[in-house]
C-alpha positions, 0 to 999 in steps of 0.5 A, a space after each residue: 172377141 177374146 177367148 178363155 180356156 177352161 179346164 176342170 179339176 175334180 168338181 170344180 171349173 178353172 177359167 184361164 183369163 188372158 193377160 189383157 182381162 187381168 183383174 186386181 185383187 185376189 178374189 171376185 164377185 160372180 154372178 151368172 146372168 143368163 148364159 153369161 158369167 160376170 166377174 167383178 173385182 171384189 176390191 173395187 165393185 163399182 169401178 166397172 159402173 163409174 167407168 161406164 158412165 164415160 161411154 154415154 154420148 153427150 146427147 144421151 137422153 136429151 129428148 127423153 119424154 116424161 109422162 104427165 104427172 099423177 095428180 093425187 090427193 094429199 094426206 
């Protein structure tokens, strides 16, 4: 796992991101998820989702079991 260096400038923390993790643009969205901090390129916020779709195997959810449909009265 790679590491990044953290510095402090007054009340701000600065994270030095390694070159392999270089992001496009000049701004990012930032979100804290539990103990992790997620940075998402502001100029392409959906790109990480699109890239992740290619990582599913061909048999992903082929044996997914659906519950029976609820029988509901009509309006």
